[in-house]
CHARMM-style PDB file with segment names, atoms N, HN, CA, C and O in Angstrom:
ATOM      1  N   UNK     1      76.547  27.533  24.314  1.00  0.00      PROA
ATOM      2  CA  UNK     1      77.537  28.582  24.169  1.00  0.00      PROA
ATOM      3  C   UNK     1      78.779  28.049  23.452  1.00  0.00      PROA
ATOM      4  O   UNK     1      79.532  28.831  22.872  1.00  0.00      PROA
ATOM      5  N   UNK     2      79.002  26.760  23.482  1.00  0.00      PROA
ATOM      6  HN  UNK     2      78.391  26.124  23.953  1.00  0.00      PROA
ATOM      7  CA  UNK     2      80.167  26.160  22.843  1.00  0.00      PROA
ATOM      8  C   UNK     2      80.142  26.302  21.331  1.00  0.00      PROA
ATOM      9  O   UNK     2      81.180  26.542  20.715  1.00  0.00      PROA
ATOM     10  N   UNK     3      78.955  26.156  20.719  1.00  0.00      PROA
ATOM     11  HN  UNK     3      78.112  25.961  21.220  1.00  0.00      PROA
ATOM     12  CA  UNK     3      78.834  26.267  19.257  1.00  0.00      PROA
ATOM     13  C   UNK     3      79.111  27.698  18.801  1.00  0.00      PROA
ATOM     14  O   UNK     3      79.768  27.911  17.782  1.00  0.00      PROA
ATOM     15  N   UNK     4      78.615  28.669  19.548  1.00  0.00      PROA
ATOM     16  HN  UNK     4      78.081  28.497  20.376  1.00  0.00      PROA
ATOM     17  CA  UNK     4      78.833  30.070  19.183  1.00  0.00      PROA
ATOM     18  C   UNK     4      80.316  30.419  19.279  1.00  0.00      PROA
ATOM     19  O   UNK     4      80.854  31.098  18.404  1.00  0.00      PROA
ATOM     20  N   UNK     5      80.969  29.963  20.329  1.00  0.00      PROA
ATOM     21  HN  UNK     5      80.532  29.411  21.040  1.00  0.00      PROA
ATOM     22  CA  UNK     5      82.396  30.232  20.497  1.00  0.00      PROA
ATOM     23  C   UNK     5      83.192  29.578  19.373  1.00  0.00      PROA
ATOM     24  O   UNK     5      84.128  30.174  18.841  1.00  0.00      PROA
ATOM     25  N   UNK     6      82.822  28.361  19.015  1.00  0.00      PROA
ATOM     26  HN  UNK     6      82.061  27.877  19.447  1.00  0.00      PROA
ATOM     27  CA  UNK     6      83.499  27.658  17.928  1.00  0.00      PROA
ATOM     28  C   UNK     6      83.319  28.404  16.610  1.00  0.00      PROA
ATOM     29  O   UNK     6      84.261  28.510  15.825  1.00  0.00      PROA
ATOM     30  N   UNK     7      82.122  28.917  16.362  1.00  0.00      PROA
ATOM     31  HN  UNK     7      81.356  28.831  16.999  1.00  0.00      PROA
ATOM     32  CA  UNK     7      81.857  29.659  15.130  1.00  0.00      PROA
ATOM     33  C   UNK     7      82.688  30.939  15.074  1.00  0.00      PROA
ATOM     34  O   UNK     7      83.204  31.303  14.016  1.00  0.00      PROA
ATOM     35  N   UNK     8      82.817  31.616  16.205  1.00  0.00      PROA
ATOM     36  HN  UNK     8      82.398  31.321  17.064  1.00  0.00      PROA
ATOM     37  CA  UNK     8      83.612  32.843  16.252  1.00  0.00      PROA
ATOM     38  C   UNK     8      85.088  32.533  16.010  1.00  0.00      PROA
ATOM     39  O   UNK     8      85.766  33.272  15.297  1.00  0.00      PROA
ATOM     40  N   UNK     9      85.580  31.463  16.589  1.00  0.00      PROA
ATOM     41  HN  UNK     9      85.029  30.862  17.168  1.00  0.00      PROA
ATOM     42  CA  UNK     9      86.980  31.074  16.401  1.00  0.00      PROA
ATOM     43  C   UNK     9      87.240  30.709  14.944  1.00  0.00      PROA
ATOM     44  O   UNK     9      88.263  31.102  14.383  1.00  0.00      PROA
ATOM     45  N   UNK    10      86.340  29.973  14.333  1.00  0.00      PROA
ATOM     46  HN  UNK    10      85.509  29.654  14.789  1.00  0.00      PROA
ATOM     47  CA  UNK    10      86.504  29.585  12.925  1.00  0.00      PROA
ATOM     48  C   UNK    10      86.464  30.821  12.028  1.00  0.00      PROA
ATOM     49  O   UNK    10      87.278  30.942  11.112  1.00  0.00      PROA
ATOM     50  N   UNK    11      85.535  31.735  12.276  1.00  0.00      PROA
ATOM     51  HN  UNK    11      84.874  31.638  13.020  1.00  0.00      PROA
ATOM     52  CA  UNK    11      85.445  32.954  11.473  1.00  0.00      PROA
ATOM     53  C   UNK    11      86.715  33.797  11.629  1.00  0.00      PROA
ATOM     54  O   UNK    11      87.217  34.349  10.650  1.00  0.00      PROA
ATOM     55  N   UNK    12      87.227  33.894  12.840  1.00  0.00      PROA
ATOM     56  HN  UNK    12      86.819  33.445  13.635  1.00  0.00      PROA
ATOM     57  CA  UNK    12      88.464  34.637  13.068  1.00  0.00      PROA
ATOM     58  C   UNK    12      89.649  34.005  12.365  1.00  0.00      PROA
ATOM     59  O   UNK    12      90.486  34.704  11.794  1.00  0.00      PROA
ATOM     60  N   UNK    13      89.720  32.677  12.406  1.00  0.00      PROA
ATOM     61  HN  UNK    13      89.040  32.109  12.870  1.00  0.00      PROA
ATOM     62  CA  UNK    13      90.810  31.970  11.736  1.00  0.00      PROA
ATOM     63  C   UNK    13      90.737  32.172  10.222  1.00  0.00      PROA
ATOM     64  O   UNK    13      91.764  32.373   9.573  1.00  0.00      PROA
ATOM     65  N   UNK    14      89.545  32.121   9.665  1.00  0.00      PROA
ATOM     66  HN  UNK    14      88.711  31.959  10.192  1.00  0.00      PROA
ATOM     67  CA  UNK    14      89.390  32.338   8.226  1.00  0.00      PROA
ATOM     68  C   UNK    14      89.797  33.755   7.837  1.00  0.00      PROA
ATOM     69  O   UNK    14      90.434  33.958   6.804  1.00  0.00      PROA
ATOM     70  N   UNK    15      89.433  34.730   8.657  1.00  0.00      PROA
ATOM     71  HN  UNK    15      88.916  34.565   9.497  1.00  0.00      PROA
ATOM     72  CA  UNK    15      89.819  36.114   8.388  1.00  0.00      PROA
ATOM     73  C   UNK    15      91.341  36.270   8.444  1.00  0.00      PROA
ATOM     74  O   UNK    15      91.925  36.961   7.610  1.00  0.00      PROA
ATOM     75  N   UNK    16      91.969  35.641   9.408  1.00  0.00      PROA
ATOM     76  HN  UNK    16      91.495  35.079  10.085  1.00  0.00      PROA
ATOM     77  CA  UNK    16      93.426  35.710   9.543  1.00  0.00      PROA
ATOM     78  C   UNK    16      94.122  35.071   8.340  1.00  0.00      PROA
ATOM     79  O   UNK    16      95.108  35.608   7.835  1.00  0.00      PROA
ATOM     80  N   UNK    17      93.616  33.942   7.889  1.00  0.00      PROA
ATOM     81  HN  UNK    17      92.815  33.506   8.299  1.00  0.00      PROA
ATOM     82  CA  UNK    17      94.189  33.269   6.718  1.00  0.00      PROA
ATOM     83  C   UNK    17      94.018  34.138   5.477  1.00  0.00      PROA
ATOM     84  O   UNK    17      94.935  34.242   4.662  1.00  0.00      PROA
ATOM     85  N   UNK    18      92.849  34.762   5.327  1.00  0.00      PROA
ATOM     86  HN  UNK    18      92.104  34.677   5.989  1.00  0.00      PROA
ATOM     87  CA  UNK    18      92.591  35.623   4.178  1.00  0.00      PROA
ATOM     88  C   UNK    18      93.576  36.793   4.152  1.00  0.00      PROA
ATOM     89  O   UNK    18      94.127  37.115   3.100  1.00  0.00      PROA
ATOM     90  N   UNK    19      93.798  37.427   5.299  1.00  0.00      PROA
ATOM     91  HN  UNK    19      93.350  37.165   6.154  1.00  0.00      PROA
ATOM     92  CA  UNK    19      94.737  38.548   5.375  1.00  0.00      PROA
ATOM     93  C   UNK    19      96.158  38.077   5.064  1.00  0.00      PROA
ATOM     94  O   UNK    19      96.900  38.774   4.372  1.00  0.00      PROA
ATOM     95  N   UNK    20      96.540  36.917   5.563  1.00  0.00      PROA
ATOM     96  HN  UNK    20      95.937  36.351   6.125  1.00  0.00      PROA
ATOM     97  CA  UNK    20      97.880  36.391   5.303  1.00  0.00      PROA
ATOM     98  C   UNK    20      98.083  36.124   3.813  1.00  0.00      PROA
ATOM     99  O   UNK    20      99.149  36.419   3.273  1.00  0.00      PROA
ATOM    100  N   UNK    21      97.083  35.576   3.151  1.00  0.00      PROA
ATOM    101  HN  UNK    21      96.217  35.336   3.590  1.00  0.00      PROA
ATOM    102  CA  UNK    21      97.180  35.309   1.714  1.00  0.00      PROA
ATOM    103  C   UNK    21      97.260  36.619   0.940  1.00  0.00      PROA
ATOM    104  O   UNK    21      98.050  36.739   0.003  1.00  0.00      PROA
ATOM    105  N   UNK    22      96.446  37.604   1.326  1.00  0.00      PROA
ATOM    106  HN  UNK    22      95.804  37.506   2.087  1.00  0.00      PROA
ATOM    107  CA  UNK    22      96.487  38.910   0.666  1.00  0.00      PROA
ATOM    108  C   UNK    22      97.875  39.533   0.778  1.00  0.00      PROA
ATOM    109  O   UNK    22      98.393  40.070  -0.201  1.00  0.00      PROA
ATOM    110  N   UNK    23      98.474  39.467   1.949  1.00  0.00      PROA
ATOM    111  HN  UNK    23      98.054  39.031   2.744  1.00  0.00      PROA
ATOM    112  CA  UNK    23      99.801  40.054   2.148  1.00  0.00      PROA
ATOM    113  C   UNK    23     100.879  39.278   1.397  1.00  0.00      PROA
ATOM    114  O   UNK    23     101.784  39.878   0.819  1.00  0.00      PROA
ATOM    115  N   UNK    24     100.790  37.969   1.402  1.00  0.00      PROA
ATOM    116  HN  UNK    24     100.055  37.481   1.872  1.00  0.00      PROA
ATOM    117  CA  UNK    24     101.812  37.148   0.752  1.00  0.00      PROA
ATOM    118  C   UNK    24     101.771  37.288  -0.767  1.00  0.00      PROA
ATOM    119  O   UNK    24     102.815  37.275  -1.419  1.00  0.00      PROA
ATOM    120  N   UNK    25     100.593  37.418  -1.322  1.00  0.00      PROA
ATOM    121  HN  UNK    25      99.745  37.428  -0.792  1.00  0.00      PROA
ATOM    122  CA  UNK    25     100.439  37.461  -2.780  1.00  0.00      PROA
ATOM    123  C   UNK    25     100.110  38.855  -3.298  1.00  0.00      PROA
ATOM    124  O   UNK    25      99.583  38.991  -4.402  1.00  0.00      PROA
ATOM    125  N   UNK    26     100.412  39.891  -2.521  1.00  0.00      PROA
ATOM    126  HN  UNK    26     100.841  39.781  -1.624  1.00  0.00      PROA
ATOM    127  CA  UNK    26     100.033  41.253  -2.879  1.00  0.00      PROA
ATOM    128  C   UNK    26     100.522  41.682  -4.265  1.00  0.00      PROA
ATOM    129  O   UNK    26      99.728  42.231  -5.028  1.00  0.00      PROA
ATOM    130  N   UNK    27     101.785  41.458  -4.624  1.00  0.00      PROA
ATOM    131  HN  UNK    27     102.430  41.012  -4.003  1.00  0.00      PROA
ATOM    132  CA  UNK    27     102.224  41.893  -5.962  1.00  0.00      PROA
ATOM    133  C   UNK    27     101.460  41.189  -7.089  1.00  0.00      PROA
ATOM    134  O   UNK    27     101.044  41.828  -8.056  1.00  0.00      PROA
ATOM    135  N   UNK    28     101.282  39.884  -6.959  1.00  0.00      PROA
ATOM    136  HN  UNK    28     101.621  39.366  -6.174  1.00  0.00      PROA
ATOM    137  CA  UNK    28     100.569  39.128  -7.989  1.00  0.00      PROA
ATOM    138  C   UNK    28      99.107  39.550  -8.070  1.00  0.00      PROA
ATOM    139  O   UNK    28      98.569  39.734  -9.161  1.00  0.00      PROA
ATOM    140  N   UNK    29      98.465  39.704  -6.912  1.00  0.00      PROA
ATOM    141  HN  UNK    29      98.903  39.554  -6.025  1.00  0.00      PROA
ATOM    142  CA  UNK    29      97.055  40.079  -6.894  1.00  0.00      PROA
ATOM    143  C   UNK    29      96.847  41.487  -7.447  1.00  0.00      PROA
ATOM    144  O   UNK    29      95.841  41.752  -8.106  1.00  0.00      PROA
ATOM    145  N   UNK    30      97.780  42.379  -7.187  1.00  0.00      PROA
ATOM    146  HN  UNK    30      98.597  42.164  -6.652  1.00  0.00      PROA
ATOM    147  CA  UNK    30      97.677  43.738  -7.727  1.00  0.00      PROA
ATOM    148  C   UNK    30      97.714  43.734  -9.245  1.00  0.00      PROA
ATOM    149  O   UNK    30      96.918  44.415  -9.892  1.00  0.00      PROA
ATOM    150  N   UNK    31      98.639  42.967  -9.815  1.00  0.00      PROA
ATOM    151  HN  UNK    31      99.286  42.414  -9.289  1.00  0.00      PROA
ATOM    152  CA  UNK    31      98.728  42.876 -11.274  1.00  0.00      PROA
ATOM    153  C   UNK    31      97.480  42.219 -11.855  1.00  0.00      PROA
ATOM    154  O   UNK    31      96.976  42.644 -12.895  1.00  0.00      PROA
ATOM    155  N   UNK    32      96.987  41.192 -11.188  1.00  0.00      PROA
ATOM    156  HN  UNK    32      97.396  40.846 -10.343  1.00  0.00      PROA
ATOM    157  CA  UNK    32      95.789  40.501 -11.670  1.00  0.00      PROA
ATOM    158  C   UNK    32      94.577  41.424 -11.626  1.00  0.00      PROA
ATOM    159  O   UNK    32      93.775  41.443 -12.560  1.00  0.00      PROA
ATOM    160  N   UNK    33      94.442  42.181 -10.557  1.00  0.00      PROA
ATOM    161  HN  UNK    33      95.094  42.166  -9.799  1.00  0.00      PROA
ATOM    162  CA  UNK    33      93.307  43.108 -10.451  1.00  0.00      PROA
ATOM    163  C   UNK    33      93.405  44.220 -11.479  1.00  0.00      PROA
ATOM    164  O   UNK    33      92.388  44.637 -12.034  1.00  0.00      PROA
ATOM    165  N   UNK    34      94.619  44.712 -11.747  1.00  0.00      PROA
ATOM    166  HN  UNK    34      95.446  44.373 -11.297  1.00  0.00      PROA
ATOM    167  CA  UNK    34      94.793  45.735 -12.773  1.00  0.00      PROA
ATOM    168  C   UNK    34      94.409  45.207 -14.151  1.00  0.00      PROA
ATOM    169  O   UNK    34      93.755  45.905 -14.925  1.00  0.00      PROA
ATOM    170  N   UNK    35      94.812  43.980 -14.457  1.00  0.00      PROA
ATOM    171  HN  UNK    35      95.343  43.412 -13.828  1.00  0.00      PROA
ATOM    172  CA  UNK    35      94.471  43.421 -15.765  1.00  0.00      PROA
ATOM    173  C   UNK    35      92.973  43.162 -15.879  1.00  0.00      PROA
ATOM    174  O   UNK    35      92.403  43.297 -16.962  1.00  0.00      PROA
ATOM    175  N   UNK    36      92.336  42.795 -14.782  1.00  0.00      PROA
ATOM    176  HN  UNK    36      92.799  42.685 -13.902  1.00  0.00      PROA
ATOM    177  CA  UNK    36      90.881  42.613 -14.800  1.00  0.00      PROA
ATOM    178  C   UNK    36      90.200  43.950 -15.044  1.00  0.00      PROA
ATOM    179  O   UNK    36      89.234  44.024 -15.802  1.00  0.00      PROA
ATOM    180  N   UNK    37      90.697  45.010 -14.404  1.00  0.00      PROA
ATOM    181  HN  UNK    37      91.482  44.949 -13.788  1.00  0.00      PROA
ATOM    182  CA  UNK    37      90.122  46.337 -14.609  1.00  0.00      PROA
ATOM    183  C   UNK    37      90.265  46.779 -16.060  1.00  0.00      PROA
ATOM    184  O   UNK    37      89.356  47.394 -16.618  1.00  0.00      PROA
ATOM    185  N   UNK    38      91.408  46.465 -16.671  1.00  0.00      PROA
ATOM    186  HN  UNK    38      92.146  45.965 -16.218  1.00  0.00      PROA
ATOM    187  CA  UNK    38      91.636  46.866 -18.056  1.00  0.00      PROA
ATOM    188  C   UNK    38      90.786  46.065 -19.029  1.00  0.00      PROA
ATOM    189  O   UNK    38      90.484  46.550 -20.119  1.00  0.00      PROA
ATOM    190  N   UNK    39      90.393  44.851 -18.664  1.00  0.00      PROA
ATOM    191  HN  UNK    39      90.638  44.457 -17.778  1.00  0.00      PROA
ATOM    192  CA  UNK    39      89.599  44.022 -19.562  1.00  0.00      PROA
ATOM    193  C   UNK    39      88.104  44.181 -19.329  1.00  0.00      PROA
ATOM    194  O   UNK    39      87.305  43.441 -19.905  1.00  0.00      PROA
ATOM    195  N   UNK    40      87.721  45.131 -18.496  1.00  0.00      PROA
ATOM    196  HN  UNK    40      88.370  45.732 -18.028  1.00  0.00      PROA
ATOM    197  CA  UNK    40      86.308  45.368 -18.195  1.00  0.00      PROA
ATOM    198  C   UNK    40      85.615  45.919 -19.442  1.00  0.00      PROA
ATOM    199  O   UNK    40      86.016  46.970 -19.942  1.00  0.00      PROA
ATOM    200  N   UNK    41      84.588  45.240 -19.957  1.00  0.00      PROA
ATOM    201  HN  UNK    41      84.262  44.386 -19.551  1.00  0.00      PROA
ATOM    202  CA  UNK    41      83.933  45.714 -21.176  1.00  0.00      PROA
ATOM    203  C   UNK    41      83.199  47.044 -20.984  1.00  0.00      PROA
ATOM    204  O   UNK    41      82.940  47.746 -21.961  1.00  0.00      PROA
ATOM    205  N   UNK    42      82.863  47.395 -19.758  1.00  0.00      PROA
ATOM    206  HN  UNK    42      83.073  46.825 -18.964  1.00  0.00      PROA
ATOM    207  CA  UNK    42      82.165  48.649 -19.502  1.00  0.00      PROA
ATOM    208  C   UNK    42      83.142  49.824 -19.413  1.00  0.00      PROA
ATOM    209  O   UNK    42      82.713  50.977 -19.374  1.00  0.00      PROA
ATOM    210  N   UNK    43      84.436  49.551 -19.380  1.00  0.00      PROA
ATOM    211  HN  UNK    43      84.785  48.615 -19.411  1.00  0.00      PROA
ATOM    212  CA  UNK    43      85.450  50.603 -19.252  1.00  0.00      PROA
ATOM    213  C   UNK    43      85.683  51.257 -20.603  1.00  0.00      PROA
ATOM    214  O   UNK    43      85.858  50.570 -21.609  1.00  0.00      PROA
ATOM    215  N   UNK    44      85.686  52.576 -20.627  1.00  0.00      PROA
ATOM    216  HN  UNK    44      85.543  53.134 -19.810  1.00  0.00      PROA
ATOM    217  CA  UNK    44      85.943  53.319 -21.851  1.00  0.00      PROA
ATOM    218  C   UNK    44      87.444  53.574 -21.960  1.00  0.00      PROA
ATOM    219  O   UNK    44      88.009  54.265 -21.112  1.00  0.00      PROA
ATOM    220  N   UNK    45      88.101  53.029 -22.987  1.00  0.00      PROA
ATOM    221  HN  UNK    45      87.642  52.468 -23.676  1.00  0.00      PROA
ATOM    222  CA  UNK    45      89.552  53.206 -23.095  1.00  0.00      PROA
ATOM    223  C   UNK    45      89.965  54.652 -23.334  1.00  0.00      PROA
ATOM    224  O   UNK    45      91.126  55.003 -23.124  1.00  0.00      PROA
ATOM    225  N   UNK    46      89.029  55.500 -23.773  1.00  0.00      PROA
ATOM    226  HN  UNK    46      88.086  55.215 -23.944  1.00  0.00      PROA
ATOM    227  CA  UNK    46      89.347  56.912 -23.988  1.00  0.00      PROA
ATOM    228  C   UNK    46      89.386  57.704 -22.687  1.00  0.00      PROA
ATOM    229  O   UNK    46      89.936  58.805 -22.647  1.00  0.00      PROA
ATOM    230  N   UNK    47      88.811  57.156 -21.631  1.00  0.00      PROA
ATOM    231  HN  UNK    47      88.364  56.262 -21.663  1.00  0.00      PROA
ATOM    232  CA  UNK    47      88.865  57.831 -20.335  1.00  0.00      PROA
ATOM    233  C   UNK    47      90.266  57.721 -19.776  1.00  0.00      PROA
ATOM    234  O   UNK    47      90.912  56.678 -19.886  1.00  0.00      PROA
ATOM    235  N   UNK    48      90.733  58.805 -19.173  1.00  0.00      PROA
ATOM    236  HN  UNK    48      90.209  59.652 -19.083  1.00  0.00      PROA
ATOM    237  CA  UNK    48      92.075  58.803 -18.591  1.00  0.00      PROA
ATOM    238  C   UNK    48      92.029  58.192 -17.206  1.00  0.00      PROA
ATOM    239  O   UNK    48      91.107  58.456 -16.434  1.00  0.00      PROA
ATOM    240  N   UNK    49      93.027  57.369 -16.888  1.00  0.00      PROA
ATOM    241  HN  UNK    49      93.776  57.154 -17.516  1.00  0.00      PROA
ATOM    242  CA  UNK    49      93.181  56.846 -15.537  1.00  0.00      PROA
ATOM    243  C   UNK    49      93.866  57.907 -14.689  1.00  0.00      PROA
ATOM    244  O   UNK    49      94.612  58.738 -15.207  1.00  0.00      PROA
ATOM    245  N   UNK    50      93.612  57.879 -13.379  1.00  0.00      PROA
ATOM    246  HN  UNK    50      93.006  57.204 -12.958  1.00  0.00      PROA
ATOM    247  CA  UNK    50      94.220  58.850 -12.472  1.00  0.00      PROA
ATOM    248  C   UNK    50      95.727  58.693 -12.386  1.00  0.00      PROA
ATOM    249  O   UNK    50      96.442  59.674 -12.179  1.00  0.00      PROA
ATOM    250  N   UNK    51      96.224  57.459 -12.543  1.00  0.00      PROA
ATOM    251  HN  UNK    51      95.643  56.662 -12.711  1.00  0.00      PROA
ATOM    252  CA  UNK    51      97.654  57.222 -12.377  1.00  0.00      PROA
ATOM    253  C   UNK    51      98.444  57.438 -13.675  1.00  0.00      PROA
ATOM    254  O   UNK    51      99.671  57.344 -13.669  1.00  0.00      PROA
ATOM    255  N   UNK    52      97.758  57.724 -14.778  1.00  0.00      PROA
ATOM    256  HN  UNK    52      96.761  57.800 -14.783  1.00  0.00      PROA
ATOM    257  CA  UNK    52      98.437  57.959 -16.049  1.00  0.00      PROA
ATOM    258  C   UNK    52      98.489  59.463 -16.281  1.00  0.00      PROA
ATOM    259  O   UNK    52      97.444  60.114 -16.293  1.00  0.00      PROA
ATOM    260  N   UNK    53      99.685  60.036 -16.468  1.00  0.00      PROA
ATOM    261  HN  UNK    53     100.534  59.507 -16.459  1.00  0.00      PROA
ATOM    262  CA  UNK    53      99.764  61.485 -16.689  1.00  0.00      PROA
ATOM    263  C   UNK    53      99.148  61.866 -18.031  1.00  0.00      PROA
ATOM    264  O   UNK    53      99.224  61.111 -19.001  1.00  0.00      PROA
ATOM    265  N   UNK    54      98.546  63.031 -18.069  1.00  0.00      PROA
ATOM    266  HN  UNK    54      98.484  63.643 -17.282  1.00  0.00      PROA
ATOM    267  CA  UNK    54      97.910  63.508 -19.292  1.00  0.00      PROA
ATOM    268  C   UNK    54      98.980  63.861 -20.316  1.00  0.00      PROA
ATOM    269  O   UNK    54     100.055  64.344 -19.961  1.00  0.00      PROA
ATOM    270  N   UNK    55      98.681  63.618 -21.579  1.00  0.00      PROA
ATOM    271  HN  UNK    55      97.807  63.226 -21.867  1.00  0.00      PROA
ATOM    272  CA  UNK    55      99.630  63.929 -22.648  1.00  0.00      PROA
ATOM    273  C   UNK    55      99.691  65.439 -22.830  1.00  0.00      PROA
ATOM    274  O   UNK    55      98.670  66.123 -22.753  1.00  0.00      PROA
ATOM    275  N   UNK    56     100.886  65.952 -23.069  1.00  0.00      PROA
ATOM    276  HN  UNK    56     101.715  65.397 -23.131  1.00  0.00      PROA
ATOM    277  CA  UNK    56     101.067  67.390 -23.260  1.00  0.00      PROA
ATOM    278  C   UNK    56     100.638  67.756 -24.679  1.00  0.00      PROA
ATOM    279  O   UNK    56     100.985  67.068 -25.640  1.00  0.00      PROA
ATOM    280  N   UNK    57      99.881  68.845 -24.799  1.00  0.00      PROA
ATOM    281  HN  UNK    57      99.599  69.403 -24.019  1.00  0.00      PROA
ATOM    282  CA  UNK    57      99.460  69.331 -26.107  1.00  0.00      PROA
ATOM    283  C   UNK    57     100.554  70.234 -26.658  1.00  0.00      PROA
ATOM    284  O   UNK    57     100.949  71.196 -26.000  1.00  0.00      PROA
ATOM    285  N   UNK    58     101.045  69.938 -27.852  1.00  0.00      PROA
ATOM    286  HN  UNK    58     100.723  69.156 -28.386  1.00  0.00      PROA
ATOM    287  CA  UNK    58     102.085  70.744 -28.487  1.00  0.00      PROA
ATOM    288  C   UNK    58     101.452  71.567 -29.601  1.00  0.00      PROA
ATOM    289  O   UNK    58     101.548  71.209 -30.775  1.00  0.00      PROA
ATOM    290  N   UNK    59     100.803  72.678 -29.231  1.00  0.00      PROA
ATOM    291  HN  UNK    59     100.725  72.969 -28.278  1.00  0.00      PROA
ATOM    292  CA  UNK    59     100.156  73.541 -30.212  1.00  0.00      PROA
ATOM    293  C   UNK    59     101.144  74.541 -30.808  1.00  0.00      PROA
ATOM    294  O   UNK    59     100.836  75.162 -31.825  1.00  0.00      PROA
ATOM    295  N   UNK    60     102.298  74.713 -30.219  1.00  0.00      PROA
ATOM    296  HN  UNK    60     102.548  74.208 -29.392  1.00  0.00      PROA
ATOM    297  CA  UNK    60     103.246  75.730 -30.667  1.00  0.00      PROA
ATOM    298  C   UNK    60     104.071  75.282 -31.833  1.00  0.00      PROA
ATOM    299  OT1 UNK    60     104.914  76.036 -32.319  1.00  0.00      PROA
TER     300      UNK     60
END
């Protein structure tokens, strides 16, 4: 039972460290993930992103 308890403690500690790193580096990681999304070769640049407002059509 000692090995199982040790494994659970180690897994919990790793999860806690991962969450702490995510919170500490959130601004940097957000920018990095956005740039990775923009450099995705499967992404169509003509598709509109949800966070980008649509351009107004000036037909008048």
